[in-house]
Every structure is written in C-alpha cells, then in structure tokens.
N, C-alpha and C positions, 0 to 999 in steps of 0.2 A: 390845812386841809391833811395834814399826813399824820394827824393825831385823832382818829375818828370824826372827823369833821368838826374838830372844836378850836381850831385855828383862826385867824383873822385874814380878812381880805379888806386891801386898802383901795379905794377908788379914788380916782384922781379925774376932776373935771376938767378936761382941757379945751373949754371954749373960749374963743376969743372974748365976747360981751360978756360981762360980769352979770347982767341982770335977765339972764335966761330963765326960762321957767324949769322950775325944780321938780314938776310932776313926770316929766318925759324922763328925766335922769333918774329919778326914783325907780321908775318902773324899768329903766334898760338896766340897772343895779340890781335889781330882782330876777330878772330875768338870765343874767350873767349868774348870779348865786345858784339860781337852779339848774342852769345848766352845769353848772360845775359839780353841784351834789348829786346830779343824776350821774354823771360819769364817773364820779369816785364809787356811788353806789353799786354800779355796774360792774366796775374793776374789783370791788370786793367780793360781789356774787361770783364771779370767775374765777377769783383766787381760792375762795372755800370750794367749788366745785373741783377745783384742780386737786387741792388736799384731799379731798374724797377721793378721788381716781386714783393718787398715788398711795393712799393708806389701801384701797382695794386690790392694786395689783402687788403690795407689799403682802398683804394677808393670802391671796387666793392665786399669785403668780400667773395670772390669766389676764386677759381684755373682758370687761362687761359684755355680757351678751342683750341683745335687742328682744330676745325671745326668753328671756328669764321669768319664772314667775314673781321673783323679788321686784318691787317696785321701784326700790332705791337703785338695783342694779340697772335697770331698765333707762331710767334717768340718768346714769351716768355715762352709759352707751350711747344714747341719742344726744348727750351735751357732747360727748368727745367726736363724735360725727359732725355735728355743728360745727365744731372747731377746726377739723380739716376741711371743710367747707370754705370756712371762714379765709385759712389759709391760701386756698387757690385761688381766691378772689383778692389777695391781696390786704386783707382787713387784720391781721394779726399783726402787731407791733413787733420790735426786734426784742423788747423787755419781755414780752409774753412767750417769745420762742425761747429764750433762754431760762424763763421760769420752767418751761416744759422739758427743757434736755436735764435741768438739773433734779427734776422731781424724781426719776425712777429709769432704771436701765432700757425698760422697755420702751417708755417714752424718748429717750435719746434715739434709739434706734429708729422710733415712727418719725420724729422730726427730722432727722438724716435723710429717710426716704422721702420724705415731702420736699426736701431740699435740692436732693440728688437722685432722682429714680433710677438712675443706671445702678447706683452703688446698693439699692435693696435689689435689683435682679441680679448682681453679682452674687451678693449674701445668701440668697435662695439657691442658686445654682451651686454653690458651695455645701449648702446644707444637703441638697439630693446627692452629689458626689460622695459626701460622707455617709450617706444612708446605703446606698449602693454597694460602696466598700465595707459596710459593716456586716449588713446582711446579705449581700450579695442577690439580690434582686431588685426589682423597682417597687416603689411604694404603691401600696394598694388601699383600698377603703377599708378592708379589714384587718389591717396591721395591728399587732399588739402594742405600739406604741403610740403616743398622742401626734409626734411628729411625723411619724410615717402616715397617718391619717390626712394631715395638713398637706404633706408634700403631694399627696395623691390628688386632694381637691385643687392644689397648685397646678399638678400636669391636666388635670380635665380642664381648667381655663384656660392653661396654654393651647389647648387643642382646639378648646371651642373658638379662641381668638385666631388660631391659624387657619381654621376652615372658613371663618368670616372674613378673612385677608384685613384684618387690622394688626396682626403681629410685625413689628420690624424686623426685617430679616437679620439685623444685628443680635437681638435678642435669641431668636430661635438657633444663630450659629452659636451662642453661648452654652444653649442646651443642649446643642449635639455634642459639644466638645467637653461634656462633661464625662461621658463613658460610653461605650461600644453598646452599651444596651438603650441608653436613652438616645443615641443617635439610631438604632433599630426601630425604636418606637415613635421618631419621628418621621423615619422615611414610611413605617406603615402607615402614619395618619395619611401621608400624601397619595400612598398609593390606594387608600381606600380599606385595606386589610389590619386596620388597626386593633380589632377586637380579637381575629384570630392570631394575628403576630403577637400579640401580648399575651396570650395564653400560652403560645409555643415559648416565648421566652422566659414566661413564668415556670413552665415545666423543664426548660433548661438549666434554668437557676437552681430549682428545686434538687434536680440528681446532681447537680455539681456540689452542692450543698451536704446532702444526705447520702448520695451515692447509692440509691435506689428509687424504684418507681413510686409512685403514690398509691396508698392504700385505701379502699372504701372504709375502714373501719375508723377513720380518722374524720372529724367533720371539719368545717370551716374551710379554709384555703386548699387544704391537701384532698379533701372529699371532694371538692370542684374538680381540681386538677385531675382526679382520678376518673371523674364521669366525663370531663371533657377528651382525655386520653382514650377511653373507651369507645366514645362516640366516634373519633377520629379514625381508629383501627377499624371500627365496623363498616365505616363509609369510606373506607380507604380507595375503594376501586374507582368511587364517585369525586375523589378529590382532582383538582385541578394540578397539572403535572409539576408546577413548581412548588405547590404547599404537598405533594406526597413528596418531594425531594428533600424540602425542608424538615418535615417532621422525620422521614428516616435518618436525618443527619445530624438529629438532636444527640442522640447517643445510641451506644450499641444494644443496649437493653430495650429501648423503644424500637429497633429494628428487630429485634428478637419477638416482642409482642406484636409487631405487624405482622410479622411472618405465622406466626401461631395463628392470629386471626384470619389470615390466607389458609390456613390449614383448616379452621372451623369452616370456611366457606367449601372446601373441597369434602369436607364430612357431609356438608347438608346437601350437596348433589350426589354424594353415594345414598343418603337416606331417601332423598326423592328416588333415586333408581330404582332401589329396593321396593319402595311401595308402589311404583308404575309397575314393577314385575310383578308383584303379587296380586296388585288388580286385574291386572292382561290375563293371568293363569288363573285365578280363582271367580273372577266376573263378580268381585264382591267388595268393599271397604275391609281393612282390618277392624277385627272386635276388641273393645276395651275388657271383655270378659271372657275372652279365650282362653284355654288352659296352656296353650303354646307361648313361651315367653317371647319370643322372638316377635309373633303378631301382636301381643300387648304391646310391645315395645313400640311397633311400627303406629299402631293404633294412637298411642300415646304422644308419638311424635308430631303425626298429622293434627291432633286435636290442638298441640301447641301453635302449630303454622298458622291454624284457623283463628285462633285466639290472637295471635299477633300479627295479623296479616296486616295490618298498619305498618309494621315496623320493617317491614320485608321490602326488598330492593326492588327496582322494576323488574331485574332479571330473572329475579326468582318467583314473582307474581305470574311474570311470562311462561315460567316453566309448568307452574299448577294450572293455569288457564288452558294451556297448549296440551296437557297429558290427554289420559283416558277420560272420556265422559262423564262417568263417575266423580272423578276427582274434581273436575272443573264445575259440574252440579253442585258438589256438595261447597264448594267455594261459594259458588254463586247464590246458594240459599243462606250459607252463614251472612254473607254480606248483605242480602237483603233483608236478615232479621235485624241484623244492628241496625240499618237504615230505618227502622221502625222507630220512631219516638218511644222513649222511658215510658211515659204517661199512657201512650196507648198500649204498649206491653203490659204495664200494670193493670189497666182496665181491662182488657180480654182476659188476663189471668183471675181478676176477682170475677168476672162473669162464668167463667169454668167453674171456681170453687163455689158459688151461686148456685148452678146446675148440679152439682154433686151434693149438695147440702139439699136442696128441694127433692131431688129422687130418693134420697136417703130418709129424711124426716118427712116428706110431703106436708110442711107447713112452713111458711115465711120465717126468716130468722127473727128472733126477739133481743131486745136490748134488756132485757130483764132476766136473761137465762145466766147460769153459773159458769157456763161453759165462755172462756174469754174470746175463742174463736168466733163463735155464735154472736156475740155482741157486737166485735169488729165488723162481721159482715152485714149485721143489721145497721150498723150507724152507716156504712159504705152504702147499702141500698137506700136509706134514708134521703143521703145526700144526692144521688143521682134520680131519684124522683122528684127531689126538689128543683133540681136542674135540667129537668130532662128537656124543657123547649130549648135550652142552650145547646143539646147535642147533634152531633152531625146524624145523618141519615144511618149511615155504615154502624154508628156506637147503639142508635136507637135501635136498629134491627137487630144488634149482637145481645141487648139486654131484652128484650121481647122474647128472643129464641131462648132463654134461659129455661124458663117455665111459662105453663098457662096462667096459674097464679100472679106471677110477675108481671105478666100482658095485663091481665086484669088488674091488678093495681095500677098500671100506668094508664089504661084507658078509662078507669072509673073515676075520675078526677080525684083520685085519691090523695093528690098532692094539697086540696083543699079540706079534706077531712081532718087530719091532726089540726090545721089552720084553725078550722070553725071549733075545735077542741077548745083551742088556747084562748078564742077570742071569747067562748063562753066563761071561761076560768077568769078571764079578765074582767067581764061585764059583772059577774058575781063580786069580783073583790071590791069593784067600783061602788058597787050599791050598798056593800056591807060597811064599808070604810069611808068612802064619799072624798077620796083622793087616790092619785095615781100612786101604783107602786113604786119602792124605793129598794135601790140596789143594798145600802147599808143595812137592811133589816134582816137581810138572811132568809132561807128557808124558801119556801113555795113562793113568796114575796120577790125575792131576787131573781128567781127564775121567770117570773111575770115581767119583771121590769127590763131583764136584759132581752126577754123575747120582744117587747114592745120597742125598745131601741134598735132590735135589728129590722124593724119592719119599716124604718126611714130609707136605709138602701136598697130595700125591696119594693118599693113605690114604684119604679119604673116597669116592674114586671107584673105588677098588679093587674087582674082584669077589672071591668068599671064594676062588676058584682062586689067584688071584695072591697073594691076601695069605699062603697057605698057602705056596706057593712062594718066596714071598720070604722067609719064616721060615725053610724047612729048608734054606736054602741053607748056613747055616754057623751054629753057636752066637754068633758076634760079632755077626752080623747080627738074630738072633732076639733079643739082649740089646738091641739098638740100636731095633729096631721096638718091644720092650716100653718102652723109654723114651718113645717117641713116642705111643704108646697110653696110656699110665701116667707122667705127670711124676715121680710121687715112686717109680717102681720102682726107679731107682739109688740113691735117698736111704735106700729099705727094705733094698736089700742091704748098706749100708755099716753101717746099724743092727744088721743080723743080723751083722755081721762083729765088730762091737764087742761085742756081747753074746756072740758065742762065746769071742772073746780072754777078756773077764771070767770068764765061767764057768771056763774052763780054767785061768787063772793065778790068780783070786782078786784083781785088782787093776786100777788102770786103766791103759790104755797111756802110756808115757813117751815124751819126747823121746830117742831112744837112737840114737848114729849107726852102732852096727853092725847094728842090726835094721830095715831099709828098711819094712817093714809096720807094725812098730810105731809108728814115727813118723808114719805116714801115717792111722792111726786117732788118735794124739793130736792130729794137726793137724785132722782131721775134727772131734773133740769141742769143740776150742776154736773153729772155725769156726760150730758150733752156738751156742756161748755167743754169739759176736758176732750171730748173726742172732735170738736170744732177745732179746738188748736192745734190738735195734732194732724190734722187735715183727714180724718177717717169718716166723716159724714158725707153723704153722696149728696150730689145737687138735688136728687129727690127729696132726701130727708130736709136738706135745709129749706126748700119750698114748701114743705109741708109745715115745719115750725114758722115760718113766718106768714103763712096762712091762716093758721089754727086761731090766732087771738091775736089784736093788735097790741096787749102788754108782752107776750112772747115774741112779737116782731120787733119790738125796741130792745129786747134783750138780746136777740141774735145782732141786731146791727150793733149794740154794745160789744159785741165779742169779735166783733169784725174790725171794729176801730181799734181795738186792744192788739189783735193779731197784728193789723198793719204797722202799729207802735212799736211792737215787740220785732217785727221784721226789719223796721227801720234803725233801731238801737243796735241790731245785730251787725246790720251793713257798715254802719259806722264804727263798730268795735273792730270789725275785720279789716 
C-alpha cells in the first residue's frame, strides 16, 4: 500500500472449521480491501492539498482568501478551514500535524496556536508592543503597513469580545500590559468613551511624533485628526469636564488652539453686539450693497450666520432669537424657507419662470424652439400636465394661477390631446405595416414603440374612455393590453393552441422542420417542462395544463414523477 496502491495484502482465514463457506470470506476481503483503498486515496488527496497550500504560502507569503476571485485559492482557503475544524474535533492524526508543521513557517505557527492558544495570544501582544514602539501610536485600519491593519482588526475583535463578556480576564490583562496606550484604550472601552479617547490618543501620539498639530492639507489620518480637533475646539464649552481637561492636557499647542477658539467665540459676541446696536439705531438690517465697508461687513457676517444656523451653538441661537425683532424675524423666515422641501421650492420657482415667460411672449413654451430655456420649460410643463391629477391642491392652484392659457390647458382635457394624437399615429402605423412598432428600427417607429411601452405603467391612471380607445385601436394592441392586465393571458392562448392541435391530430406536437407552428408548440411544451421542474409554474397553470387534454395531463404526471425521483436522489446524496 505504500507504493501507489500496488502492494499486496495477505488475508488469513482464522476460522476453526475448515468447511466454512467461501462466499462470505471473499465478500469480507473485498470490503476490507475497499476500505483500505478509500482511506489511502483520502490520505493522498489530503497530502496533495497540503503541498498546494505550502506552495501558495511560499509564493504569495500570505494565507489564501475565501473571497478571492481565483477558484483554486478559494478551494485552498476552504480546505484549510476544514482542517482546523478537524483538529478541534480531534480528527487529525499526529503524523498529519507533523506534516503541517514541517511544510511552512506560517503553518508551524498556526499549528502551535491550535495546540496552545495562549502562545498565539502572547505572540500577538508582542506584535502590538513592537508596532507601538516603532510608530508611537496604536494601529488603525488606514495604516500604511499590512501588519498595522491586521493588528487594528485584532483590536476590534478584542473590543467586541470584551463588550460581549466572552474575553477571559487573563488575556485582557496581557493586552493592558503591552503599553500605556493599550491600557488607556482598554479602559476607554470599559467606560464607553472608546472612540473619543482613541482619537485623543491618536492626536497625542501624532504631536509627540511630528512636534506639530495636524493640518487640513493632508489627507488620510492627519486630515481626520485635524477635523476632529477642530470640532472639539468648536464645541469646547459643551464638552464634559473630564473630556475638556483631557484635551487641554494633550499638549501646549492644543491648549493654545483652544484659547484661540475661545477668542473666536468672544469675536462672535462682539460682532453680534455691533449688529444689534446697528439695527436698534437705524431700525433696519445692514445691506450688502451699502457703500460703507463696516455695514457691508456686518451684512455679510449676518448672512453667514443665517446660512450656518444649524452649526451654531444653543447659546448663539438664543442670542439671535431674543435680540431685535428684525433679527429674530429674519432668522425665522430663513429657517421656514429651509424647512420647505427642495422639490417644492423647485416647483414654485418653475411656476414663476412660466409666469414671466407667458407675460413676455403671450404663448405657451414650445419644445421645438431654438431657445434651450424655453424647451426646458416646455418639457417641465408637459410633465406637470401629465401628472396634474397627482398634485396637491396647493400645487395645482399655483400652476393654474401662472396664466389663463395654462389654466385652460389644464381644464380642457389637454392631457388626452397629445395622447390621442399618438394613438392616431399608432393606428396609422398598424394599418400600414400590420405589426407593432419595434424599438430596434429607429426613427418615428422607435418613438411609437417606447410610447406604447409606457402605457403599461399608466394603465392604472387611465379613464374608462381612454382604455376603450386604446383597446379598439387594433387587435394587436388589444392583445397587448390584455397581456398587461392579465400576465397569463398569452400563456392561456398558447395552452389553448396546444389543446386544439392535440384535439385535431390526436398526438403531441413534434419537432418538425417543415411545420413551423408545430415546432413552436413543441418548444412551448418543453419550456413548461423546465418551468415545472424549477417550480415556477403556479397551481392555476398546472390545473389548466392537466384539464386541457388527456395527453397533456399524462405529460404533466410524467413531469411530476421525474421531479419526485430527482428529489429522492438528491436526499440520498445529501
């Protein structure tokens, strides 16, 4: 058995009686031989996978990924995962563990972690300590090195286990002993301030390493630190006392930055007092078009406060609301304007544009105009007329009040005017060509085909008169509308055609080259067979098939028996 299953096996019959039956003995020998051959084949397959994994690790210096696009790499990843599961169940032999350890350095470390999980934890803690000593900061997901990203994911795993209370206290103590930054991180997890304390620790490590504050011109981690510090300084008055003290004690440069921010708050108060004094003296708001530079500066500052009112603190908003009535009224008006949805604002702006156009030109905007603004306005008005029944009462009143001609268009059933014109074009096309328009032919036919396709989504909004006019256009359109209203209408038509054929000929339709209709019916029955096996035929469709003709009923029973046999074989294999 050691030479590719070419060795010999000797069987000895140890029965006492010499006249024992030979048949059972031979059967037993074949069972033993089959078992040994199967065991050896599994062993060879396992060793082949191990050699492939060792070669992959030697080439790529990383573990295979289960999410890789390469099928072979995914297979290796799943195989090694099953191998680890087999070790946990105690299904791996000592010889197999030795082969794993001798194959590659990464495999040796992984086997050691399987056999002694504490050693793997110590090894990962040593890697974390080396990373902090080298870079002066905790690992994060955007680190430049591969091991930095891996350690960041490991710390997230540690945090999740600690919060779920599945982390042994001994392992958590080892993480805290790695470095003071790691100890602070674990304590922040316990107090629930993990994210804030982590950002503060990153800021402290950055300042210690570079000797300066983070700047906004850099992307990545430094840019994120700049935005975080700017936000904390802006909200310094709203921070909890322990957070404020921790931020101020990071470094002297951070303390100076906080002081500058406090000075900016004092500057805001000074500008507010100047604005309030100006309004009380002049009984009006400052104008940005003024010739005086100080008034223009006050107007610009007030406009900036209105735009950024959502970012103002509660104290600043209270100052604006409780000041002069003119200031508080302007703030309320701006807030009310912002509360109106953008779509509603756009609608009313378009209505104003339509009013100005009608007053200037005294005619409705035309889509064939050379002016792009007029074409855009005409298309918008057509869309509004098409969905006027879905408008609110306020929007409908706003559109009607733009001009008398627009109101006449809305009240004279203009919605169906263009629709009837399209319907007449479709009727002429059907009489001329005897078929429905196709999108692939281009030109006017393409426009008609797309218009007809859009009617499917508009059926629910059609009046009874429109639906009747659409159906009476042509028998082909009536058939198309019937399929829209009843998706199984076309299917029932084919079923009736098959039943009529079998009633006439007394047999199932066959694949015949000379008869196109019979071939089509044969193909349709084959498609129903596939749909039945997939389980996509509804109970109503199955009932129609069985009641159409006895031959078709027998065919459906044959499909059912084959499906039951297939399911039974699948259960046996699984």
